[in-house]
N, C-alpha and C positions, 0 to 999 in steps of 0.2 A: 387206500380209501380212493386216491385218484383213479387208480388202476381199476378198480371194480366200478366205479362211476363210468369211466370211459367204456369198459366192455359193455354196461346196459345201455349206453348212448348208441354203441355200434350195433347193438341187437336191436335196439329201436328202430335206427336208421333202415338197416336191411329187411325189417318186418320181420323178423324171426319171434319177436314178442310183441304183444299188444300194449296200449297205453297203461291200462290196468297191471298188468304183470309188471311193466316197469316200475309204477309207483308203489307195487308192495316189494319189489326188491330194493327200492330206495329206502323205504321205510326200515326193512330188515336192517341194511347196511348201517342206517343211523341208529337204530336200537343197539346193534353190536359194537359200535363205536362207544355210545354211551355207557354201556355195560364194561367194556375193557377199560375206558378211562378210568372210571369209578373203581374198578376192582384194582387197577394200578395203585392208587391211592391208598386202599384199605391192604394191599399186600405190604406197601412199604411201612405202613404202620405195625401190623402183626411182625413182619421181618424184624424190626427195631426191639419189639417187646421180647421177641424169642431170643434175639442175642443177647439181650440184658438178662434174660433167665438163664442162659447158658454161661455168662459169665458168674452170675451169682453162684450157680450150681457148683462150680469148679473153686471159687472162692470157700463156699460152706464145706465142701469136702477137704480140701488141703488145710483149712485154717482150723476144721474141726479136729482133724488127724493131728495135726501138729500140737493144740491144745491139749488133747487127750495124752499125749505121750508125754508132754512136757511138764503140764499142772495135775492130771490126774493119775500120773504113774502107770497108764496102760501099756500093754504091750504094742508093737505096732499094726500087727493083724487084729487084735481086738479092737483098737481104735479105728482103724479103716472099716472093719465090717459094722461097728457100731454107728460111727457118723455116715459112712456110706449109706445105711438105711435111712437114718434120719435126712440126709440130703435128698436121696430119691425120693421120698415122702413129700418132702418140702417143695421139690420141685413140680411132682404132680399136682400138688395143691395149687401152687403158684401159677400154673399153665391154665386152671381152670377160667379165670378171666380173661386170658387170649382166645380160648375155645369159645368163650360167650361172645367175645366182642367181633371174632370172625364169623360167628353164626350171625349177630346182629347186622354186621355190614353187609352180608350175603342178602337178608331180609330187605335190609333197606334200599339196597341197589336193584334187587327184583322189582321192588315196590316202584321206584323211579323209571325203570325200563318197561314197565307194563301198564296198559290203559285198563285191565281187568281188573276184578273183585280183588282185593288185597287178601282177604283170608281163604278164599279158593285159590288164589297163586300158592301160597303159602303151604297149604296142606297138600296141594298137588305137587309141588317140587319136593317136599319132605318125604311124604308117603305114596307119591304115586308112580314108584317103580318097584313091582311086586318081588322081582330078584333080589334087590337090596335088603327088602325085610326077610325074605328067605336067608338070606346069608347072617343077617343078625340074629335071627332064631336058631340057627344052627350052631352058630358061634357059642350064644348065651348057654345052650343045653350043653354043648362041649366042656365048658368052664365049669359048670355044675357038676357033672359027671368025673372029669379028669382032674380037679383041682380041690382044695379043702373048701372051696366056697359052697355056701348054702344050697344044696341040691335041688331042695323044694321049690326055693324062690327062685334059682335060674332055670329050673326046668318049666316053671310057671309062665315066667316072662318068655322064654322061647318058644313055648307053644302060641302064646298069645301073638307074638310077631308073626309066626308061621301062618295061623289062621287069618290074621289080617291081611298078609300078602296073599293068600287064596282068595279071600273075599273081594280085594283090587281086582286081582287077576280076571275074575268072573266077571267084576263090573266094566274092566277094559275091555273085554270081549263082547259085552252087550252094548257098550256104546260105538264100539266099532262098527256092529250090524246095524244098531240104529242109525248111525252115520251114512253108511253104504245105501240102506234103504231110503234115507232122507234124500241123497245125492240122486238116487233113481228116480224118485217122486219129482224132485226138482228138474231134473232133464226132461222127464215125461211131461211136466207142467208147462216148459218153456214151448216144447214142440206143440202143445196144443195151443198155446199163445198165437191169434192172428197176425200179430205185431212181428212174430219172428221171420216172416217172409220179407219183410224190409231190409234185413241185413244181405238177401241173396240179390238184390238190386244194385248193391254197390259195385262199381268196377275200378279195379286198379290201374293207376295210370301206365305203369310199366310192369311187365310180368316175365320172368325167365322161369321156363318150364324145362325140365330135362328128365331123362330116363334114370332107371335104377342104377345104371353102370357109371353115372356121373356122380351120383349121391356121396362117394369118398372125396370128391374135390369140395363139396360144400359142407361136410362135416368135420368141425374142428377136432373132434375127438380122434378121427382116422389121418388128422395131419393135413386136413384141406385148409386152403386159405382163400376160396373163392368169395367168402363174406367179406373179408378184409378188402379183396380187391374192389368188391362192390363200394365200400365206404369210399376207397380212395378213387373210384370213378366220380362219384359226387362229389367229392372236394375238387378234383381235377376240372370238370365242366364249371363249376361254380367259380374258379379262378380263371378259366379261360373265356366263359361268356357271360359271366356275372350274374348268372341267374342259377337259383336252387331246383335241382333235379328232384322231383317227387320220389318217395320211398319205393324203392325198387323190391318187389315181392318176388321171393324164391321159393318153389315148390317143385316137388317130385311129382311125375304123370306115368304111371304104369301103362298108359296107352302108347307112350312113346317107344321107339327103339332103344334098347339099352345105351347107345352111345349117342342118342339124338337129342338136341335140345331146340326150343322155339323161343321167340321172343315175341310179346305181345304188346301193342298201345293200346290202352282204353279198351282191353278185352279183345281186341283182333290182333291175328296173328300177323306179323308185318315180313318175318323172315324166319330162317332155321338153318341149323348147322349140324355136323356130325365130327366127332372126335373119336380118336380111338385111345383109349387109358393106356396109361404107362408107355405112350409113343410120344414123340417129337415131330414137329412138322418142320423139314427143312425147305427154304426156299432160296432158288437161284438169283442172286441180284442183277443179274446180266452179263456178268463178265468170267463166270465160273465156266470153264470147259469140259472139266472131268465130271462124269456123272456116277451118281450113287445109286445103290440097289434099293428099293422101297416101294411102297404102295402110292401109285399116284392118285392125286387129289387136288382139290381147288381150294385155297385159303377163302374162308367165308366171308370176310368183311370187304375185300377188294377184288375177289373172284380170279385171284394169280395161281398159276399152277405151282402146285407144290408134291412133295414126296413125304409119305409118314416113315419114319425110320425108327430103330429102337434105341435104347440106351446106350448099347454097345456102339453104335454108329454116330452117337453124336459129336465126340472129339474129333473124329476124321472129317465129318462134315463140316464142322465149324474151321479145322484147319485148313480146308480147301477154300473156304470162304462163302459157305452157305449161310443164310439167316435162319437159325435155329430156335423155335420157339416151343415151349411147353403148352401143355393141353389147357390149363387155367388162363395164361395168357392169351390164347385164341380166343376162348370165350370172352373173357375181359374187354379186348380190344373190338370183338364184333358187338357187344353190346355198346361200348362207348360211341361207334360209330354211328348204331342206330340213335342212340340217345341225341346226338349232335344232329343228325338230319331230320328229326321228330321235336326238336326242343321247342320250336316256336309254337306247335299246337299243344304242348303241355303248359305252357305258361298261360295260367288262369288269371282270372281277375282278383281272386284272392292272394296269388303269389305278386301280381302289381299292387295291390293295397299293402302288402308286407313290405315291398321296396319303396314305394312311398312313406311310409311310417318310418323307417330305416334313414331315409334322407331328410324327412321333417325334424328328426332330433337335432341335425347339426344346420339345416339350413329351412328353418320355418316359413321365412318371409317368400323364399322361392315356390315352395309347395303350395302356400296358400294364395299366391298370386297365380299359379298355372291351374290348379284345380280345388274345387271345381268351378270355378268361374269362367275360365278360357275353355279348358277340354275336360271331358267326361273320363271317368276311369276307362271305360270301354275303347275310348280312341287312344288314350295313351297306351293302351294294351295292343291296339292293332300296329301302333308305329313301332314298339318294342317287338312284336312278331316279325313285322317286315325284317327289322335289322336282323334279328336272330335267324330267320330265313334264308339269308345272304351269308351266315357266318359272321357277322358283326358282332363283337361283344356289347353288351350294355353295362358293363361295370362301371364305367364313367357316367353314371346316371346323373351327376351335377351338370356336366356338359349337354347331354341330351334335354334335360329339363329348361335349363339355359335357351337352348335353341328354340323348343316347342313354346316358350313364353314370349320370344322374341317374334315368332312368326304366326302363332296363332290367332292373334288379332287380325290378320288379313286374308287367312284362310282355314277352314277347319278339314279339309282333304287330307286324310291320314297318309295317302301315297306322296303329295306332295311335301308334306310334313316330315315324312322319312327323307326325302331328297334333302332338305335345308338339314335334318340333322346328320345325315351321312357327311355334308360338308363341314360342318362343325367338328366331326370325329377324323377328319381327313389325316391328322399326325398317326392315329392308331391305325386306319386304315392302310396308310403307306408302309408303316412299320410291318403289318402284317403280310402285305402282298408284295411288296419289294425289297428285297435283299439290299443292303446297304453297301455302296461302292462298287455296284454293279450296273451293267446296262440290260434292263429289261425286255425281252422282245414281247411285243404285242399287236394286237391286230386293231385297225381303225376302221372306221364306217365311212363310206362315202357321202358326201353333202347331199348328193342327190337321194340317195336312199334315206338320209334323216330328213330330208324336205319330204319323201313321199310317206314317211311314218308320221310326221306331224300334222300332215294334210289329213290323215286318215282317222286322226283323234276326235272322238265325238264326247262331248260334256255333257252329263246327266246331274240329276241331283243324287243319284247314288254313286256317282264317280265316273272316271273316263275311262272309255274302252276304244280300241281299234277296229276299223272297218275295211282295212287293208285288203287288194283283191289277192284271191286265193294263190293265181298264177305268181304274182309279184312276190307273195309270201314264201312259195316253193323256190323261186329264183333266188331270195335271199338267205333260205335256209341252205340252199345247194353251194352257193359260195362261200358261206359260214363254214359249212363242214370241210369244204376244200381248203381252206386257211388253216383252221384248227388241226387237220391233219397233218400240215407241215410242220407245225409247231410241236406237235406230239410225236413226229417221227424224230425229232432231234432230242427228245428228252425233257421238254419244256411243257410248262400248263399253257392251255389255251386261256387267254385274257384278251378282253376287248374294251377299248376306250373310246368313249363318244362324247359328244356335248352334253352340257349339264341336263338341258331340257329333254333331250331323247332318251337319256340312260333309262329311266323306269321303265319305258314303253317298249324299247328294245328288248329288255329283259323279259317282260312280259310276254312279247313276241317269240322269245326264243327258248323259254323256260320249259315248255314241253318238248322240245326237241333234244335240249342239250342242258341237262338239269344241273350239272356241276360246272357249267360256263361262267366265270366270273367277268362281271360287266361293270366297270368303273367309271366315273366322268372326269373330265380334266380339273374340276374343281374340287376332286378329292383326292389329288395327287400333290405331294409336298414339292416345293421348287427346287430342292436338291436332288430330286429323283431324277434319273436318266433314262428313257424311253426309246425304243429303237422299234419303229414301225415295220414289220416283215411282211405285210399283207394288209389287203382292203375288202371289205364286204361290199361288193357292187350288185347291181342288176343285170 
């Protein structure tokens, strides 16, 4: 039962089945569970009765034979023949109640596990299979012809069963034809309905479409585990970022190349990739000098140079130090990175409401204080999206709501509230960005640049925006690019540390040029973190 339920949940999460199909499967499993549970009890009762019947049969046979020899003076062969016949007859008669009890139990269990009319279910289960009636009729005719039994009576009963089976077989054929015609009429009626067009307007949040060459990776019957990997992706993102990923729709697309796949966000293609089935992708981590033969390519998630190799080359590539991954892992990794980069826009108001409801179960006072009195659902959504957009987990929703409740009384600017929230999450941010017991190399910002940025901020009712001179913006970007290249050349990620009041404006200024640049403020860094400035952004 638990395994079947988990399989249904997995298919529902991946979009392989609809809610109605999942409900029907659960009802079927529940019906089977009730039926087998009831039959288990009935079987134990019938088993005990049959065991008692066997014991009584042996006692009758042995005891009758002994009494016939000792008291009636019969020979052993005569005694065992006489009392053997009597014992067999008695055993057959005594099993009639067990047969009736078994039949009654089956009928009651059938009634308990079905909501249909009892008489119709009973007749259908007893006489609904024409092949069974054919077999019964033939056996009765054989008994009438080949045994001393009444040939007229058994021939009559045999013919009755055969005719009944023939009649039921024709009825079943007519019912199947009627059902098929009814289904076709229903489908035609659905097509005629104008409301049917509404279903075409729905857009799946995330779609993974692939060519027919990748179908075996998604087909469980062919050993594919792509569906299981998709389920694990949703769990992994939920643990890392604290939000629920929408259902990922998987479907094949014959218009694509056989080995091609595309990923769509809200119906729009955002990226694509191509794999070679039954091949592995080998990537040089940077220190392997010996090359291997294969098909040159690029890893789709991070666009790193790689080589397609065969199964026979896999062991040698791993021994040389290459990073070797299989095709399903490539697709899963690519899908995970796309989800992470778009998780902010996938967070809907309904998702936020679900998060609020979950928090309200344990902290009702905090939720009642914050929403809707201080902030609306849309404003909370904007703050959470700002955090997710920079890779900050919102799993600690309690701390986020505490910070919002503290500062929402003074401002309702979601960008400012996001900065306050980031400062309340500085322990999580520090543990995510700064390795423990290591000195982290960072880039700082010249105070003159910070002053230039703050003097260019214009406040409006819709929020703040920058009016900095284009020439100064170009100079800042050139200086930042030079400093980030220094860090990347030594294999370290680019990270900029600014003052708290400047952080969000500097991030807005640079996000169009450096999308993956990490910008933190001094208030988001724990006191035990050691930083080393290796460059400064200047004009």
